[in-house]
N, C-alpha and C positions, 0 to 999 in steps of 0.2 A: 789422611794424616797418620794412618796406622803405620805407614812405611817409615816414619821417623824413629820407630823403636828398633829398627834393624838397619845395619849398614848395607850399602848398595851391593857390596861383594857377596854378602850372604844371600840376598835375594836372587842375584844372578846365579849362584850355585844351585838354589832350589829350582829355578826355572830350567837350568841345564839338566838336572836330574829328571825332571818331569818329561822333557822331550826325549832324553836318552832312554828312559823306561818305555816310552811309546815305540821307540825303534826296536825294542826287544833285546837290548844289549845284555850279554851275560858277563860283562866286566864287573869284577867285584867292586862294590861301592866303597869309597874311602870316606873316612870322617873328614869333614871340612868345617872350618870356622867354629861357630858356637857348638857344634856337635862334639868337639874335642873336650875332654873332661880332665885331662892331666894337669897337675899343678905347674910343671915345667916341661919344656921340650928342647930337643937339640934342633936348632934352627938352621936351615939352608935357604939362601936367598934365590931369586929367580935366575941368577947367573951361575948358580952352583957353588957360591962362596959359603964356607962354614962361618956361621955367626955365633957358634957356641951354644951352651945350655942357658936358656933364658926362661923367665916366668911366662906362662901361657898368655897372660894379659898383655905383656909386652910384645909377644910374637903376633898376637891379634892386632895390636895397634900398628905395628910395622906393616903388616899386610894391608890393613885398611888405608894407611897413608899412601901406599903405592897403588891403591885401588885394585888389589889382587886378592887371592884367596890363600888361606892357610890350610894346607892339606897334609893329613897324617899319612905319610907314605910308608912308615915302618912302625905300626902300632905295637908290635911285640918287643921292640928294642927298649932298653932301660937307660935313660929316658927315651920315649918314642921320638922318632925323627919326623919333623914337619918341614915341608918345603913351601915357599911362597911362589905361587904361580896362578895363572888364569885357569881355574878349574874347568869352566865350560869349554874353553879352547882345547885344553888337554884331553878331556873326554871325547870331544868331537874328533880330534886327530887320531886318538887311539882307536875309536870305532871305525874311522875311515881306513886305517891301516888293516884292521881285522877284516873288513869287507873286501879289500883288495886281495888280501891273502887267501880268503875263501874263494874269491873269483878265479884266482890262479890255480886253485887246487882242482884236480880232476879225479873223480872217483872211478877207479878201475874195476870193471866188472868182468866176470868170466862167462862168456857165452858158450853154448854147446852146440856142436854140429854132429848129428848121429848118422851113421851109415851101416850098410851090411857088407859082408865080404864079397858078395856077387853084384855090387852096384854097377849099373851100366855107365858108359862114358857121359851121356847127357846129364844124368842125375849127379854124377861126380862133379862135373863142371858147374852145375847149379849150386851145389854145396860149397864149392870153392869160391864162387862169386859172393855168396852170403858171408862166408868167413872173411873174405877180403874187406867187405864193408865194415864188419865188426872191428877188424884190425885198424882200418883207416880212422875209425872213431876212437881209437886208443884202448879198445878192450882186448882182453886176452881171449883165446879160443881153446876150448876143450874139444878135441876131435876124437870121436869114439866109434869103434866098429863092434857091433853086437853080434855074437855068435849064438846060433840056435842048434840044438840037437847035435847031429853029427858034424856040424861045422866046427865044433870045438877041436876036432881032430885035424883041422887044416888052418891053424892060426897063422901060418905063413902067408895065406891069402890076405888076411887082415893087415899084416905087416906090409905087404905089397901095396894095398890100397892107401895106407897112411903115407908110405914113401911117395907114391904118385901125387897124393894130396899136397904134401909139403913142396914138391917140385913145381906144381901148378900155381901155388900161392906165390912162389918166387921170393923176391927180395922184400915183399910186404911184411914178412915175418921172420922171426928166428925161432928155432925149436927150443923151447924152454925145458921140456921134459920129453925124452925120447919115448917111442911106443913101448908100453908095458901092459901086462895083463892085470885087470882089476875085475875079479869075479869072472863073469861071462863076456866081458868086453876088453878090447885092447884100446888103450887110451894114449893120446899124445897131446901135449899142451904147446900152443903157439903164442908168442907175444909179439907186439908190434916191433918192427925193426927200427931201433933208434938211429941207425945210420942211413936210413932210406933216403932222406933229403940230400945227404952228402953224396950218396951213390948216383942220384939224379942230376947233381950239379955238374 
């Protein structure tokens, strides 16, 4: 019998919030139904039609008649803007869209491959295979050649190693930053080739 004190729409909104909080949504909660405390609001119906400025009680009655919720979509406006809609459905669809957006987002990381200026062919090919795997996963690759002692007087050897490296990687990558000295290392940055699929077509 306790439910007779509340309209069905308000109860639905409470249940919607409970389940949405369990989902861990970070969507900012909006005031709905009896949570709205303003004396009057600018009302928009479910079809987007402006119904003008009306007393809050009337707006709540209209929403209840349509078995929908009154949602304060612009609380900082004067008067605040409230829209009549299905709050549970609105929040569900919003969370669904956010999940899809996050699913389609790929975090790009930078992997590093380190070499020496006198690296042999076998080790070079091994490093190239590893870098190729990183690139295929959508990651960028920092390729560095570390110089020790007298090797700093022959940085041209490091440049040759990096040039050979980029040639072996082939069309899997584009050179994002050409070889440059950073301290005791010569560094080159590779990024996945966005046109690779077109090249293979």
